[in-house]
C-alpha positions as a Markdown table, in Angstrom:
| # | Residue | x | y | z |
|---|---|---|---|---|
| 1 | Met | 3.9 | -142.4 | 91.8 |
| 2 | Ala | 5.6 | -144.8 | 91.5 |
| 3 | Thr | 5.9 | -147.7 | 94.2 |
| 4 | Ser | 9.6 | -147.9 | 95.4 |
| 5 | Ser | 12.6 | -150.0 | 96.8 |
| 6 | Trp | 15.7 | -149.4 | 98.8 |
| 7 | Val | 18.7 | -148.2 | 97.6 |
| 8 | Ala | 21.5 | -148.8 | 100.4 |
| 9 | Thr | 22.2 | -145.5 | 102.0 |
| 10 | Pro | 24.4 | -144.5 | 104.7 |
| 11 | Thr | 23.1 | -145.1 | 108.3 |
| 12 | Gly | 21.1 | -142.3 | 110.3 |
| 13 | Pro | 17.8 | -140.6 | 110.2 |
| 14 | Gln | 16.1 | -141.7 | 106.6 |
| 15 | Val | 15.4 | -138.4 | 104.3 |
| 16 | Phe | 12.3 | -139.6 | 102.4 |
| 17 | Ile | 11.6 | -138.0 | 98.8 |
| 18 | Asn | 7.9 | -137.0 | 97.9 |
| 19 | Phe | 7.1 | -136.5 | 93.6 |
| 20 | Arg | 5.4 | -136.6 | 90.7 |
| 21 | Gly | 7.5 | -138.8 | 88.3 |
| 22 | Lys | 6.7 | -138.0 | 84.9 |
| 23 | Asp | 8.1 | -134.3 | 86.3 |
| 24 | Val | 11.3 | -134.4 | 87.7 |
| 25 | Arg | 12.0 | -137.7 | 87.7 |
| 26 | Lys | 14.8 | -137.7 | 84.9 |
| 27 | Asn | 16.1 | -134.3 | 86.1 |
| 28 | Phe | 15.9 | -132.8 | 89.2 |
| 29 | Val | 15.7 | -136.1 | 91.3 |
| 30 | Ser | 18.5 | -137.6 | 89.0 |
| 31 | Phe | 20.4 | -135.5 | 90.4 |
| 32 | Leu | 19.3 | -134.2 | 93.8 |
| 33 | Ala | 19.3 | -138.2 | 95.3 |
| 34 | Pro | 22.9 | -138.7 | 94.4 |
| 35 | Thr | 24.2 | -135.4 | 95.4 |
| 36 | Leu | 22.2 | -136.1 | 99.2 |
| 37 | Arg | 23.8 | -139.7 | 99.1 |
| 38 | Ser | 27.7 | -138.2 | 98.8 |
| 39 | Ala | 26.8 | -135.9 | 101.4 |
| 40 | Asn | 26.9 | -139.0 | 103.5 |
| 41 | Ile | 22.7 | -138.7 | 104.1 |
| 42 | Asn | 19.8 | -141.4 | 104.0 |
| 43 | Val | 17.8 | -141.0 | 102.0 |
| 44 | Phe | 15.0 | -143.3 | 100.4 |
| 45 | Ile | 13.2 | -142.3 | 96.7 |
| 46 | Asp | 10.7 | -144.5 | 94.2 |
| 47 | Glu | 13.3 | -146.2 | 91.8 |
| 48 | Asp | 11.5 | -148.7 | 89.7 |
| 49 | Met | 7.8 | -149.8 | 90.2 |
| 50 | Leu | 7.5 | -152.9 | 91.7 |
| 51 | Leu | 4.8 | -155.3 | 91.1 |
| 52 | Ser | 5.1 | -157.1 | 94.5 |
| 53 | Thr | 4.8 | -154.2 | 96.5 |
| 54 | Asp | 2.0 | -151.4 | 97.1 |
| 55 | Leu | 0.6 | -148.1 | 98.5 |
| 56 | Ser | 1.9 | -149.9 | 102.3 |
| 57 | Asp | 5.0 | -150.6 | 101.6 |
| 58 | Leu | 5.7 | -146.4 | 100.7 |
| 59 | Leu | 3.5 | -145.2 | 104.0 |
| 60 | Thr | 5.3 | -147.5 | 105.7 |
| 61 | Glu | 8.6 | -145.7 | 104.3 |
| 62 | Ile | 7.0 | -142.4 | 105.7 |
| 63 | Glu | 7.0 | -143.6 | 109.2 |
| 64 | Gln | 10.2 | -145.0 | 109.6 |
| 65 | Ser | 11.5 | -141.6 | 108.2 |
| 66 | Glu | 12.3 | -137.8 | 110.1 |
| 67 | Ile | 13.2 | -135.6 | 106.8 |
| 68 | Ala | 10.3 | -135.8 | 104.1 |
| 69 | Leu | 11.0 | -133.6 | 100.9 |
| 70 | Val | 8.0 | -132.6 | 99.0 |
| 71 | Ile | 8.4 | -131.4 | 95.6 |
| 72 | Phe | 5.4 | -129.8 | 94.2 |
| 73 | Ser | 5.4 | -129.7 | 90.3 |
| 74 | Lys | 2.5 | -128.6 | 87.8 |
| 75 | Asn | 1.6 | -132.4 | 87.9 |
| 76 | Tyr | 2.2 | -133.6 | 91.3 |
| 77 | Ala | -1.6 | -133.4 | 92.3 |
| 78 | Asn | -3.0 | -135.0 | 90.0 |
| 79 | Ser | -1.6 | -139.2 | 91.0 |
| 80 | Asp | -3.5 | -140.1 | 93.8 |
| 81 | Trp | 0.0 | -142.2 | 95.1 |
| 82 | Cys | 1.3 | -138.5 | 95.8 |
| 83 | Leu | -1.5 | -137.2 | 97.5 |
| 84 | Asp | -1.6 | -140.4 | 99.5 |
| 85 | Glu | 2.0 | -140.1 | 101.2 |
| 86 | Leu | 1.3 | -136.2 | 101.1 |
| 87 | Ala | -1.5 | -137.3 | 104.0 |
| 88 | Lys | 0.8 | -139.5 | 105.5 |
| 89 | Ile | 3.5 | -136.7 | 105.7 |
| 90 | Lys | 0.5 | -134.2 | 107.4 |
| 91 | Glu | -0.2 | -137.2 | 110.2 |
| 92 | Arg | 3.9 | -138.0 | 111.1 |
| 93 | Lys | 4.2 | -134.0 | 111.3 |
| 94 | Asp | 1.3 | -133.3 | 113.1 |
| 95 | Gln | 2.3 | -136.1 | 114.9 |
| 96 | Gly | 5.4 | -134.3 | 116.3 |
| 97 | Arg | 7.9 | -137.3 | 114.5 |
| 98 | Leu | 9.1 | -135.5 | 111.0 |
| 99 | Arg | 10.5 | -132.5 | 109.6 |
| 100 | Val | 8.8 | -131.2 | 106.5 |
| 101 | Ile | 10.7 | -129.1 | 103.9 |
| 102 | Pro | 8.3 | -128.3 | 100.9 |
| 103 | Ile | 9.8 | -127.6 | 97.5 |
| 104 | Phe | 8.2 | -125.3 | 94.9 |
| 105 | Tyr | 9.8 | -126.9 | 91.6 |
| 106 | Asn | 8.7 | -124.8 | 88.5 |
| 107 | Leu | 5.8 | -123.0 | 90.5 |
| 108 | Asp | 5.3 | -120.4 | 92.2 |
| 109 | Thr | 4.5 | -120.6 | 95.6 |
| 110 | Ser | 0.7 | -119.4 | 95.9 |
| 111 | Val | -1.1 | -121.7 | 92.7 |
| 112 | Val | 0.1 | -124.5 | 95.5 |
| 113 | Lys | -1.3 | -122.6 | 97.8 |
| 114 | Glu | -4.6 | -121.4 | 96.4 |
| 115 | Leu | -5.0 | -124.4 | 94.3 |
| 116 | Thr | -4.7 | -122.5 | 91.1 |
| 117 | Asn | -4.0 | -122.4 | 87.6 |
| 118 | Asp | -2.9 | -126.1 | 86.1 |
| 119 | Phe | -2.1 | -127.2 | 89.1 |
| 120 | Gly | -5.6 | -126.9 | 91.1 |
| 121 | Asn | -8.0 | -128.2 | 88.4 |
| 122 | Asn | -4.8 | -131.4 | 88.1 |
| 123 | Tyr | -6.1 | -131.7 | 91.6 |
| 124 | Arg | -9.9 | -130.7 | 91.2 |
| 125 | Asp | -10.2 | -133.6 | 88.0 |
| 126 | Leu | -8.5 | -136.3 | 90.2 |
| 127 | Lys | -11.1 | -135.0 | 94.1 |
| 128 | Arg | -14.1 | -135.5 | 91.1 |
| 129 | Lys | -13.2 | -139.1 | 90.6 |
| 130 | His | -12.4 | -140.1 | 93.4 |
| 131 | Leu | -16.0 | -138.9 | 95.0 |
| 132 | His | -16.9 | -142.0 | 96.0 |
| 133 | Glu | -13.9 | -141.5 | 98.6 |
| 134 | Pro | -14.9 | -138.7 | 100.6 |
| 135 | Glu | -12.1 | -139.0 | 103.7 |
| 136 | Arg | -9.5 | -139.7 | 100.9 |
| 137 | Thr | -9.6 | -136.7 | 99.2 |
| 138 | Gln | -10.2 | -134.9 | 102.8 |
| 139 | Lys | -7.2 | -135.8 | 103.9 |
| 140 | Trp | -5.7 | -134.6 | 100.7 |
| 141 | Glu | -7.5 | -131.5 | 100.7 |
| 142 | Glu | -6.0 | -130.8 | 104.6 |
| 143 | Ala | -2.8 | -131.8 | 103.8 |
| 144 | Leu | -2.9 | -129.3 | 100.7 |
| 145 | Leu | -3.6 | -126.6 | 103.1 |
| 146 | Thr | -0.9 | -127.3 | 105.9 |
| 147 | Ile | 2.1 | -128.7 | 103.3 |
| 148 | Pro | 2.5 | -125.6 | 101.0 |
| 149 | Asp | 2.2 | -123.5 | 104.2 |
| 150 | Ile | 6.0 | -124.1 | 105.6 |
| 151 | Lys | 8.5 | -122.6 | 105.5 |
| 152 | Gly | 10.2 | -124.1 | 102.3 |
| 153 | Met | 12.4 | -123.2 | 99.1 |
| 154 | Pro | 10.9 | -122.2 | 95.5 |
| 155 | Arg | 12.3 | -122.9 | 92.2 |
| 156 | Ala | 11.4 | -121.0 | 90.3 |
| 157 | Glu | 11.3 | -121.9 | 86.5 |
| 158 | Gln | 12.7 | -118.4 | 85.2 |
| 159 | Ser | 15.0 | -118.5 | 88.2 |
| 160 | Glu | 18.7 | -118.0 | 86.8 |
| 161 | Thr | 19.6 | -120.3 | 89.8 |
| 162 | Thr | 20.5 | -123.9 | 88.2 |
| 163 | Asp | 18.7 | -127.2 | 89.2 |
| 164 | His | 23.0 | -128.5 | 90.6 |
| 165 | Glu | 23.0 | -125.6 | 92.7 |
| 166 | Phe | 19.7 | -125.6 | 93.9 |
| 167 | Ile | 20.5 | -128.8 | 94.8 |
| 168 | Asp | 23.3 | -127.9 | 96.6 |
| 169 | Lys | 22.0 | -125.2 | 98.5 |
| 170 | Leu | 18.5 | -127.6 | 99.6 |
| 171 | Val | 21.9 | -129.9 | 101.0 |
| 172 | Val | 23.2 | -127.8 | 103.7 |
| 173 | Arg | 19.7 | -127.0 | 105.3 |
| 174 | Ile | 19.3 | -130.5 | 104.7 |
| 175 | Gln | 22.8 | -130.6 | 106.8 |
| 176 | Lys | 21.8 | -127.9 | 108.9 |
| 177 | Leu | 18.8 | -129.8 | 110.3 |
| 178 | Leu | 20.6 | -132.6 | 111.2 |
| 179 | Ala | 23.1 | -131.8 | 113.0 |
| 180 | Asp | 20.2 | -129.2 | 115.2 |
| 181 | Met | 18.4 | -132.7 | 115.7 |
| 182 | Ala | 21.4 | -134.5 | 116.6 |
| 183 | Val | 22.3 | -131.4 | 119.0 |
| 184 | Arg | 19.3 | -131.9 | 121.0 |
| 185 | Gly | 19.2 | -135.3 | 121.0 |
| 186 | Asn | 16.4 | -136.1 | 119.2 |
| 187 | Arg | 14.6 | -136.2 | 115.9 |
| 188 | Ala | 11.0 | -134.9 | 116.7 |
| 189 | Thr | 9.3 | -132.0 | 115.1 |
| 190 | Gly | 6.1 | -129.9 | 116.0 |
| 191 | Pro | 3.0 | -129.5 | 113.9 |
| 192 | Asn | 4.0 | -126.8 | 111.8 |
| 193 | Ser | 6.5 | -124.8 | 112.4 |
| 194 | Gln | 9.7 | -125.7 | 111.0 |
| 195 | Asp | 12.0 | -123.2 | 113.3 |
| 196 | Ala | 10.1 | -125.1 | 116.2 |
| 197 | Ala | 12.1 | -126.4 | 119.2 |
| 198 | Met | 12.1 | -130.9 | 119.1 |
| 199 | Val | 11.0 | -132.7 | 121.8 |
| 200 | Pro | 10.8 | -136.5 | 121.8 |
| 201 | Thr | 7.8 | -138.1 | 121.6 |
| 202 | Arg | 7.9 | -139.8 | 125.4 |
| 203 | Gln | 8.6 | -136.1 | 126.8 |
| 204 | Gln | 5.4 | -134.7 | 124.2 |
| 205 | Glu | 3.0 | -137.3 | 126.1 |
| 206 | Arg | 4.5 | -136.3 | 129.4 |
| 207 | Val | 2.5 | -132.8 | 128.4 |
| 208 | Val | -0.3 | -134.1 | 127.4 |
| 209 | Asn | -0.6 | -136.6 | 130.0 |
| 210 | Arg | 1.1 | -134.7 | 132.6 |
| 211 | Gln | -1.8 | -134.5 | 134.8 |
| 212 | Gly | -3.2 | -138.5 | 134.5 |
| 213 | Gly | -5.4 | -136.5 | 131.0 |
| 214 | Ser | -5.9 | -136.5 | 127.8 |
| 215 | Met | -5.1 | -133.4 | 125.4 |
| 216 | Val | -7.5 | -133.4 | 122.5 |
| 217 | Pro | -5.8 | -131.2 | 120.0 |
| 218 | Ala | -7.5 | -128.3 | 117.6 |
| 219 | Arg | -6.5 | -130.1 | 114.4 |
| 220 | Leu | -8.9 | -133.5 | 115.9 |
| 221 | Leu | -12.0 | -131.4 | 116.9 |
| 222 | Asp | -14.7 | -130.8 | 113.8 |
| 223 | Ile | -15.1 | -127.0 | 113.9 |
| 224 | Thr | -18.0 | -125.6 | 111.6 |
| 225 | His | -16.0 | -123.8 | 108.7 |
| 226 | Ser | -12.1 | -123.7 | 110.3 |
| 227 | Lys | -11.4 | -124.5 | 106.5 |
| 228 | Asp | -12.3 | -121.1 | 105.0 |
| 229 | Ser | -9.2 | -118.4 | 105.8 |
| 230 | Lys | -11.3 | -116.1 | 106.2 |
| 231 | Lys | -13.0 | -117.1 | 109.4 |
| 232 | Trp | -10.3 | -119.1 | 111.0 |
| 233 | Val | -6.8 | -119.0 | 110.6 |
| 234 | Trp | -4.4 | -121.6 | 111.8 |
| 235 | Asn | -1.2 | -121.4 | 113.6 |
| 236 | Ser | 1.2 | -122.7 | 115.1 |
| 237 | Ile | 2.6 | -122.0 | 118.8 |
| 238 | Ser | 5.8 | -122.8 | 121.5 |
| 239 | Glu | 5.0 | -122.0 | 125.1 |
| 240 | Ala | 8.6 | -123.3 | 126.4 |
| 241 | Pro | 11.7 | -123.1 | 124.7 |
| 242 | Asp | 11.9 | -127.3 | 125.1 |
| 243 | Tyr | 8.7 | -128.0 | 124.1 |
| 244 | Ala | 7.2 | -128.8 | 120.1 |
| 245 | Ser | 4.8 | -125.9 | 118.7 |
| 246 | Ile | 1.0 | -127.1 | 118.7 |
| 247 | Glu | -1.4 | -125.8 | 116.2 |
| 248 | Val | -3.9 | -123.2 | 117.9 |
| 249 | Val | -7.0 | -121.7 | 115.2 |
| 250 | Thr | -8.2 | -118.4 | 115.4 |
| 251 | Met | -11.6 | -117.6 | 115.0 |
| 252 | Ile | -11.6 | -114.0 | 112.4 |
| 253 | Asn | -15.1 | -113.4 | 111.7 |
| 254 | Val | -18.1 | -115.9 | 112.2 |
| 255 | Tyr | -21.7 | -115.9 | 113.5 |
| 256 | Trp | -22.8 | -119.9 | 113.7 |
| 257 | Leu | -20.1 | -121.3 | 116.6 |
| 258 | Lys | -19.6 | -124.9 | 116.8 |
| 259 | Ile | -17.1 | -127.1 | 118.0 |
| 260 | Phe | -17.8 | -130.8 | 118.6 |
| 261 | Gly | -15.1 | -133.5 | 119.7 |
| 262 | Ser | -14.7 | -137.1 | 121.3 |
| 263 | Trp | -13.2 | -139.4 | 123.2 |
| 264 | Glu | -12.8 | -143.2 | 124.6 |
| 265 | Thr | -12.7 | -143.9 | 128.0 |
| 266 | Lys | -10.4 | -146.9 | 127.5 |
| 267 | Asp | -7.8 | -144.3 | 127.6 |
| 268 | Leu | -8.9 | -143.0 | 130.2 |
| 269 | Thr | -8.6 | -144.3 | 133.9 |
| 270 | Pro | -11.4 | -146.5 | 135.4 |
| 271 | Glu | -14.1 | -145.6 | 137.5 |
| 272 | Thr | -12.3 | -142.3 | 138.0 |
| 273 | Lys | -13.8 | -139.0 | 137.9 |
| 274 | Tyr | -12.8 | -136.5 | 134.9 |
| 275 | Glu | -13.4 | -133.3 | 133.8 |
| 276 | Val | -13.2 | -132.2 | 130.6 |
| 277 | Ala | -13.0 | -128.4 | 129.8 |
| 278 | Phe | -11.9 | -126.4 | 126.5 |
| 279 | Val | -8.6 | -125.1 | 126.0 |
| 280 | Ala | -9.5 | -121.7 | 125.0 |
| 281 | Lys | -8.5 | -117.7 | 125.1 |
| 282 | Leu | -10.3 | -114.6 | 124.0 |
| 283 | Glu | -8.0 | -111.9 | 123.1 |
| 284 | Asp | -7.8 | -108.9 | 123.9 |
| 285 | Asp | -10.2 | -107.2 | 120.8 |
| 286 | Ala | -12.4 | -110.0 | 120.9 |
| 287 | Ala | -16.0 | -109.3 | 120.4 |
| 288 | Gly | -19.7 | -110.4 | 119.5 |
| 289 | Trp | -20.1 | -112.3 | 122.9 |
| 290 | Asp | -23.0 | -110.6 | 124.3 |
| 291 | Gln | -24.6 | -114.2 | 124.5 |
| 292 | Pro | -23.5 | -117.3 | 125.9 |
| 293 | Val | -22.1 | -120.6 | 124.2 |
| 294 | Thr | -23.6 | -123.2 | 125.5 |
| 295 | Leu | -21.2 | -126.1 | 126.4 |
| 296 | Lys | -22.6 | -130.1 | 126.3 |
| 297 | Leu | -21.1 | -132.7 | 127.5 |
| 298 | Lys | -22.5 | -136.7 | 126.6 |
| 299 | Val | -21.5 | -140.2 | 128.0 |
| 300 | Glu | -23.0 | -142.8 | 126.3 |
| 301 | Leu | -22.3 | -146.7 | 128.1 |
| 302 | Glu | -21.9 | -150.2 | 126.7 |
| 303 | Asp | -25.1 | -151.5 | 128.2 |
| 304 | Gly | -26.8 | -148.0 | 126.0 |
| 305 | Ser | -27.4 | -145.8 | 128.5 |
| 306 | Glu | -26.9 | -142.3 | 127.7 |
| 307 | Arg | -25.9 | -139.6 | 130.3 |
| 308 | Arg | -26.1 | -135.5 | 129.4 |
| 309 | Lys | -25.0 | -132.9 | 130.7 |
| 310 | Asp | -25.7 | -128.9 | 129.6 |
| 311 | Arg | -24.7 | -125.3 | 131.0 |
| 312 | Thr | -23.8 | -122.2 | 129.5 |
| 313 | Ser | -21.1 | -119.8 | 129.9 |
| 314 | Asp | -20.6 | -116.5 | 129.4 |
| 315 | Leu | -17.1 | -115.9 | 127.3 |
| 316 | Arg | -16.3 | -112.3 | 128.1 |
| 317 | Asn | -15.3 | -113.4 | 131.3 |
| 318 | Tyr | -12.3 | -114.1 | 130.2 |
| 319 | Ile | -11.3 | -111.8 | 126.8 |
| 320 | Gly | -8.0 | -110.8 | 127.6 |
| 321 | His | -7.3 | -113.3 | 130.7 |
| 322 | Gly | -4.8 | -115.8 | 128.0 |
| 323 | Trp | -5.3 | -119.4 | 128.0 |
| 324 | Val | -8.2 | -120.7 | 130.3 |
| 325 | Asp | -9.9 | -123.5 | 131.2 |
| 326 | Ile | -14.0 | -123.5 | 130.0 |
| 327 | Leu | -15.7 | -126.5 | 131.9 |
| 328 | Ala | -18.0 | -128.2 | 129.5 |
| 329 | Gly | -18.6 | -130.8 | 132.5 |
| 330 | Ala | -17.3 | -133.7 | 134.6 |
| 331 | Phe | -18.2 | -137.9 | 134.3 |
| 332 | Met | -17.5 | -141.0 | 135.7 |
| 333 | Thr | -15.3 | -143.4 | 133.8 |
| 334 | Pro | -17.2 | -146.7 | 133.9 |
| 335 | Pro | -15.7 | -150.0 | 134.8 |
| 336 | Lys | -12.9 | -151.5 | 133.5 |
| 337 | Asp | -12.6 | -153.5 | 130.0 |
| 338 | Ser | -16.3 | -151.5 | 130.1 |
| 339 | Trp | -16.5 | -149.7 | 126.5 |
| 340 | Gly | -17.6 | -146.2 | 127.5 |
| 341 | Lys | -17.6 | -142.7 | 125.2 |
| 342 | Ile | -17.5 | -138.7 | 125.4 |
| 343 | Thr | -18.9 | -136.2 | 123.4 |
| 344 | Phe | -18.0 | -132.6 | 124.0 |
| 345 | Thr | -19.4 | -129.3 | 122.5 |
| 346 | Met | -19.0 | -125.8 | 122.5 |
| 347 | Tyr | -21.8 | -123.7 | 120.2 |
| 348 | Gln | -23.8 | -120.4 | 119.9 |
| 349 | His | -25.9 | -120.2 | 117.2 |
| 350 | Val | -26.8 | -116.3 | 117.0 |
| 351 | Asp | -26.7 | -115.4 | 114.0 |
| 352 | Thr | -26.7 | -111.6 | 114.7 |
| 353 | Asp | -23.9 | -111.5 | 116.4 |
| 354 | Arg | -20.3 | -111.2 | 114.6 |
| 355 | Lys | -17.4 | -113.1 | 116.4 |
| 356 | His | -14.2 | -113.1 | 116.8 |
| 357 | Gly | -11.0 | -113.3 | 119.1 |
| 358 | Leu | -11.5 | -116.7 | 120.1 |
| 359 | Val | -8.3 | -118.6 | 119.9 |
| 360 | Val | -8.9 | -122.5 | 120.6 |
| 361 | Lys | -5.7 | -124.8 | 121.3 |
| 362 | Gly | -8.3 | -128.3 | 122.9 |
| 363 | Val | -10.0 | -129.9 | 124.7 |
| 364 | Ala | -8.0 | -130.6 | 128.1 |
| 365 | Ile | -9.4 | -134.2 | 129.7 |
| 366 | Arg | -8.2 | -134.8 | 132.9 |
| 367 | Pro | -9.1 | -136.6 | 136.5 |
| 368 | Gln | -11.0 | -133.8 | 138.9 |
| 369 | Ser | -9.0 | -132.2 | 142.0 |
| 370 | Lys | -10.3 | -133.9 | 145.2 |
C-alpha cells in the first residue's frame, strides 16, 4: 500500500482507511474520502507516494486514529503494506483503543475469513516470499483471522447497490458510531465486539490492576492449537455495562493441553509476595478432565538463579462454578532495580482423554492477601 500524506480535514476522531490502492483507489475510495469529509468526518488516507516517508509514518497515523475502515478486496492480501497496517490495527483494537469496520468490497465474506480463491492464494504467495520473517507473517495471519470476524459491511460484486449508495450507508454508520463515542465521553473500544461497551483506557487499566497486580489476557498466552477453530474458539464477552469486552478462548476438542505465559517483575512492586492464578471456568458440560492438570511457576532472577514450583489441580472441582482462580503458585519479587521474570504453565499430556469445556480468560498476577 502506498505511503501517505495528510489532507486537511475537520477536527475530531480520526478515521484511518486501510485499502489496496490498485483495487479501489480510483473508484470506491475516490468517492468514499470526499463523502466522509463533506459529512465533517476527519479522515486519513494515502494520497501520494512520498519518497521521504515510510511504513512507520502510517503506523503512527493508526495510533492517532480512533476508527479504522479496512477495505478487503481481491488483491488486498498480496500487499505487505496492507497487512502490516492490518496487524497494527488489530494491536490497537486489542488494546481497546480503536474501533474497526471491515468492508468486503466485491468479495464474499467467507473468502476473506477462510482465505480461499484468489484472496487466499495471494496471501499464501506473499507469505512464502517472507519465510525469513516468521514473526511478521504470524502477525498478518492473526490479524486476518480476527478482523474479518468483526461485524462489517459486505459489498457484493453483483449487488444492485451502487458504490455511492453503499458509501452513504457507511457514512451513516460512522456518524452513529461517533455520536455514541461522544455520548460515552471516550473513544475506546473492546477487543472484538463492535457492539461492546466502551471505556476509557485509564479505566481499563484500573480494572486490570485494581488489586495492585496485572492481568495477562488470553490472547497474550501461548495456547497449543488455539488457532485451530476445530479445537479452540475465540469470542468476546462483556462482564459489566461500563466495561469493554474482553476476549476469551473456549476449548472445543483437545487431547494435548498446554497454556504458557511469562511476565517481567519490573512491572510489579519490589519485594512483595504475589500469587499467580489462571482465570478460567469449566462449562456445565465440560468433560475429559479425569486426570488433573499440572501447574508450573518458575522465577528467573538476575543472578542466574531459578525457583520453580509445581502443583496439580483437579479441574472437575470447578465444573459449573463460573469464573475461578486456578492457583499456579506464589513468589516474592526481587529488590528494586533487580531483574526478574516469571513463567507459568498449565498442562496435561494425556492422549486418551478428549477434553472440552475449558474457557480461558487469562492469568492474574496480584499481591497475595495477608
